[in-house]
C-alpha positions in Angstrom: -0.2 -0.1 -0.1 1.5 3.3 -1.1 -0.2 6.5 0.6 0.6 9.9 -1.0 -0.1 12.2 2.1 0.6 15.3 -0.2 1.7 17.0 2.4 4.2 19.8 1.9 4.2 21.5 5.3 7.7 21.8 7.0 8.2 18.8 9.4 6.0 16.7 7.9 8.2 14.0 7.2 7.9 10.1 7.4 9.1 10.0 10.9 6.2 12.6 11.8 3.7 10.4 9.7 4.5 7.2 11.7 4.3 9.1 15.2 0.7 10.2 14.0 -0.5 6.6 13.2 1.4 5.6 16.6 -0.1 8.0 18.5 -3.5 7.5 17.8 -4.2 8.8 14.2 -7.7 10.3 14.4 -8.6 8.9 10.6 -9.8 5.5 10.3 -6.8 4.8 8.2 -3.2 3.2 8.2 -0.4 1.7 6.4 3.1 0.0 7.1 5.4 2.4 5.3 5.8 5.9 5.3 8.3 7.2 3.0 9.7 10.4 2.5 13.1 11.7 0.2 15.3 10.5 3.1 13.9 7.5 4.9 11.6 4.8 5.4 9.5 4.2 8.2 7.9 1.1 9.0 5.7 -1.0 11.4 6.0 -4.9 12.1 4.2 -7.0 9.5 2.6 -8.4 12.4 0.7 -5.4 13.3 -2.6 -4.9 11.3 -3.2 -2.0 9.7 -6.0 -0.7 8.2 -5.6 0.3 4.7 -8.2 -1.9 2.2 -11.2 -0.4 3.7 -13.0 -3.3 5.1 -12.5 -6.0 7.3 -12.0 -8.8 4.5 -9.4 -6.7 2.6 -7.6 -6.4 5.7 -7.4 -9.6 6.9 -6.4 -11.3 3.6 -3.1 -12.3 2.4 -2.0 -11.8 -1.1 -1.7 -15.6 -2.1 1.0 -14.7 -4.7 
């Protein structure tokens, strides 16, 4: 899942967006990888993130 925040404000880097999720994002959305032009921050794959929009989509594994 690639998420483009389109957030160009100063300080809105990968770490800031990862901390937003970790500390309780107010939206019903989350993702495993946050990337900016300098680093990539990620959550462990064992953590359930809400990216697919449904319980079915978030609980299934890609068979490929």
